[in-house]
N, C-alpha and C positions, 0 to 999 in steps of 0.2 A: 254394354257399350263397347264399341269396336276399339281395337288398339290404335287405329288411325285417329279416331276422335279423341281418345285420351292423350295421344301424342300431340295433337293440335292444341288441345286445351293447355297442356303443360307448356308448350312453346309460347302460347299467348300470355300465360301468367309470367313466364320469365321475361318476355319482351316488355310487359307492363311494369314489372319490377325494375328493370333496367332503365326504362324511360322515366319512371318516378324518381329513381335515385339521381338521375341527371337533373331532373326538375328541382329536387331538394338542393343539390349542389349549386345550381344557378341561383336559386332563391336565397341561399346563404350568402352568396357573393352580392346579390342585389341588396339584401338587408344590411350587409356590412357597409355598402356604399351609402345607403339611406341613413344609417346611424351616424356616419361621418359628415355628410353634407346635406341631409334632408331632401334628397332627390325624390320626386314623386314616383310612384309605382309605374305610371304610364311612361314617364321619361326613361326610367331604368329599362323597362320592357323594350322600348324603341331602340335604345342604345345596345342592348344585348342582341337584338335581332341583326344589327349591323356588325357588331364587333365579335360575336361568337358564332361558331357552327353549332346550332341547336338541333341539328338533325338527330333523330333518335331520342329526343327529349319530349316528355309529355308537357307540351307548352301550356295547355290549359291548366294543368296542375301547378306549374311554375307560376303562372299568372295568379291563380287563386292563393297560393302561399304568400307571394309577394304583397298583393293587395290586401289579403285578409289579415296578415300580421300587422301591416301598417294601420289598417282600419281599427283593429282590436288591440293595439299595443297596450293601452292603459289597463284593459281588462286582463290581458295575458300577464302583464307585470304584477297585477294584484293577486293573481293566482300563484305567482312565484314567491311572493313575500312570506306567506306562512311556512313554506318549506325550505327557505334559505334565509340566512340572516342578511339584513339590509347591506351590511358592509361587503359581504361576498358579492352581492349583485351590483353594487355601485362600483366595485373594483374589477368587475368581470370584463374581460377583453371583448371587443366587438364580434369576433367570430363565435365565441362561446355564447354570448348573449343572443346572437342571431339563431344559433342552433337550438338554444333553450326555447326561444319564442316560436320557432317552427314546430318543435316537439309539442309544446303546450297547445298550439293552434290545432295540430293534428289530433291530439288526444281529446280536445274539446269539441272540434267540429267535424272530424272525419271518422265517424264510427265504422265506416267500411274498411278503414286501415286498422288492423289489429294493434293493440297497444304495444306489443313486443316489437313489431315492425317499426313503429314510430320511434321508439326508444333506440333500437339497434341502428337505424339509419342515422340518427343524430350522433350516436356514439361513434359510428364508423367515420362520419365526416369530422368529428372532433379529433379523432386519432390522426387523421390525415392533415387537417388544416389548423387545429387549435394548438395552444401552447401545451407544454408537457403536463400530463395528468388531467387535462381538460376533460378527456373522455370519462374519467372517473366521476368528476363533478357533474357532468351532464347526465350520466347514467343514474347517479344517486338522486338528483333532483327530479328527473322525469319519472323514475320509478315511484318516488313519493307522490308525485302529481297524479300518476295513473291510479294509485290507490283511492283517490277521491274522485277523479274525473271519470274513471272507468271501473268503479268499485265492483260491479256485478261481473264484468269480464275478468278482472284480476282474481276475484274470489273463485270463479269457476275454473280458471286456469290452474290456480294453486291447489284446488281440491282434486282436479284431474291428475296433477303431478303427484300428489300425496297418495292417491289410490293406485298409482302405477307400480 
């Protein structure tokens, strides 16, 4: 493989990573809004197109996360219950709850996204936008969720790490 081709592939991966990060950021904001006033995904999408510069954002991914979490929220929340106590979830602030829901959605539905990426993205956004120590809570819950939702991937990753 030529160095030009490798360089182009690396550039494309970085671009996709950046575009997806922005999509998750906007999805977190949209889900925050939805949790507070039950705005539909299509209304949030239309509002974001007008109010925000979404250039450099994977808009289809944003749309999928926003609509997917809204559509599957009951199932997503059911997956959170065994790994967190109900009080923690009921007292969870809207930003943290949005990030947990995005993380669970990605772990459950987006096998193309490595589990560590889904967790790290949620943790990164929690550090920036969540309350103090929210990132630790998000990391712990999504790590536990990954063990069941991505058991084969987690086991393979951990056995690779142990043999290194």
